[in-house]
C-alpha positions as CSV (number, residue, x, y, z in Angstrom):
1,M,80.6,205.2,-71.2
2,L,77.2,205.9,-72.8
3,I,75.4,208.8,-71.2
4,L,71.6,209.1,-71.7
5,T,69.0,211.7,-70.8
6,R,65.7,210.5,-69.4
7,K,62.6,212.1,-67.8
8,I,60.6,210.7,-64.9
9,N,58.9,207.4,-65.8
10,E,61.1,206.9,-68.9
11,A,63.1,203.8,-69.2
12,I,66.3,202.3,-70.5
13,R,66.6,198.7,-71.8
14,L,69.7,196.5,-71.4
15,G,69.0,193.6,-73.7
16,E,65.7,191.9,-73.6
17,D,65.5,191.2,-69.8
18,I,66.7,194.3,-68.0
19,R,64.7,197.6,-67.7
20,I,65.9,200.6,-65.7
21,I,63.2,203.3,-65.0
22,L,63.8,206.8,-63.7
23,V,61.4,207.0,-60.8
24,Q,62.2,210.3,-59.0
25,I,64.6,213.2,-59.0
26,K,64.9,215.0,-55.7
27,G,67.6,217.4,-54.8
28,G,70.9,215.7,-55.7
29,Q,69.5,212.2,-55.8
30,V,68.0,210.1,-58.5
31,R,65.8,207.1,-57.7
32,L,65.9,204.2,-60.2
33,G,63.7,201.2,-60.5
34,I,65.3,198.1,-61.9
35,E,63.4,195.2,-63.5
36,C,65.4,192.1,-64.2
37,P,65.3,188.3,-64.0
38,P,65.8,186.8,-60.5
39,H,69.2,185.3,-61.5
40,V,70.6,188.8,-62.2
41,R,72.2,190.3,-59.1
42,V,71.9,194.0,-58.6
43,L,74.2,195.7,-56.1
44,R,75.1,199.3,-55.3
45,E,78.7,200.0,-56.4
46,E,80.0,200.6,-52.9
47,L,78.5,197.3,-51.6
48,Y,79.9,195.4,-54.6
49,E,83.4,196.9,-53.9
50,A,83.2,196.2,-50.1
51,V,82.3,192.5,-50.7
52,R,84.9,192.2,-53.4
53,Q,87.6,193.6,-51.2
54,E,86.5,191.5,-48.2
55,I,86.9,188.2,-50.2
56,G,90.0,189.5,-52.0
57,T,89.1,189.0,-55.7
58,T,88.8,191.1,-58.7
59,R,85.4,189.9,-59.7
60,L,82.4,188.5,-57.9
61,H,80.7,185.3,-59.2
62,F,77.3,184.9,-57.7
63,Q,75.7,181.6,-57.1
64,I,72.1,181.2,-58.3
Protein backbone atom coordinates (compact mmCIF):
# COMPACT_ATOMS: atom_id res chain seq x y z
CA MET A 1 0.00 0.00 0.00
CA LEU A 2 1.26 3.44 -0.92
CA ILE A 3 0.37 6.17 1.59
CA LEU A 4 0.47 9.79 0.44
CA THR A 5 -0.05 13.10 2.21
CA ARG A 6 -2.11 15.75 0.44
CA LYS A 7 -3.48 19.17 1.34
CA ILE A 8 -6.87 20.52 0.30
CA ASN A 9 -7.12 20.98 -3.49
CA GLU A 10 -4.02 18.86 -4.11
CA ALA A 11 -4.37 15.84 -6.38
CA ILE A 12 -3.05 12.36 -7.03
CA ARG A 13 -2.80 10.90 -10.54
CA LEU A 14 -3.38 7.25 -11.40
CA GLY A 15 -2.01 6.86 -14.89
CA GLU A 16 -2.99 9.43 -17.50
CA ASP A 17 -6.76 9.30 -17.08
CA ILE A 18 -7.56 9.25 -13.37
CA ARG A 19 -7.19 12.18 -10.99
CA ILE A 20 -8.17 12.12 -7.29
CA ILE A 21 -8.50 15.52 -5.56
CA LEU A 22 -8.68 16.15 -1.83
CA VAL A 23 -11.73 18.43 -1.63
CA GLN A 24 -12.44 18.79 2.09
CA ILE A 25 -11.42 17.56 5.52
CA LYS A 26 -14.13 17.88 8.16
CA GLY A 27 -14.00 16.09 11.49
CA GLY A 28 -13.24 12.44 10.82
CA GLN A 29 -14.23 12.58 7.16
CA VAL A 30 -12.33 13.31 3.98
CA ARG A 31 -14.11 14.32 0.77
CA LEU A 32 -12.49 13.24 -2.46
CA GLY A 33 -13.24 14.28 -6.02
CA ILE A 34 -12.54 11.69 -8.71
CA GLU A 35 -12.07 12.56 -12.37
CA CYS A 36 -11.97 9.56 -14.68
CA PRO A 37 -13.17 8.40 -18.10
CA PRO A 38 -16.82 7.30 -18.28
CA HIS A 39 -15.87 3.64 -18.78
CA VAL A 40 -14.13 3.51 -15.36
CA ARG A 41 -16.56 2.48 -12.62
CA VAL A 42 -16.08 4.09 -9.21
CA LEU A 43 -17.74 2.45 -6.20
CA ARG A 44 -17.39 2.84 -2.46
CA GLU A 45 -15.76 -0.26 -0.98
CA GLU A 46 -18.85 -1.30 1.00
CA LEU A 47 -21.08 -1.09 -2.08
CA TYR A 48 -18.58 -3.04 -4.17
CA GLU A 49 -18.46 -5.78 -1.50
CA ALA A 50 -22.26 -5.91 -1.14
CA VAL A 51 -22.78 -6.33 -4.88
CA ARG A 52 -19.98 -8.88 -5.12
CA GLN A 53 -21.46 -10.96 -2.29
CA GLU A 54 -24.96 -10.72 -3.74
CA ILE A 55 -23.90 -12.15 -7.09
CA GLY A 56 -21.45 -14.60 -5.49
CA THR A 57 -18.23 -13.83 -7.32
CA THR A 58 -14.74 -12.80 -6.31
CA ARG A 59 -14.49 -10.01 -8.89
CA LEU A 60 -16.95 -7.70 -10.56
CA HIS A 61 -16.77 -7.23 -14.31
CA PHE A 62 -18.71 -4.17 -15.38
CA GLN A 63 -20.32 -3.82 -18.76
CA ILE A 64 -19.70 -0.55 -20.57
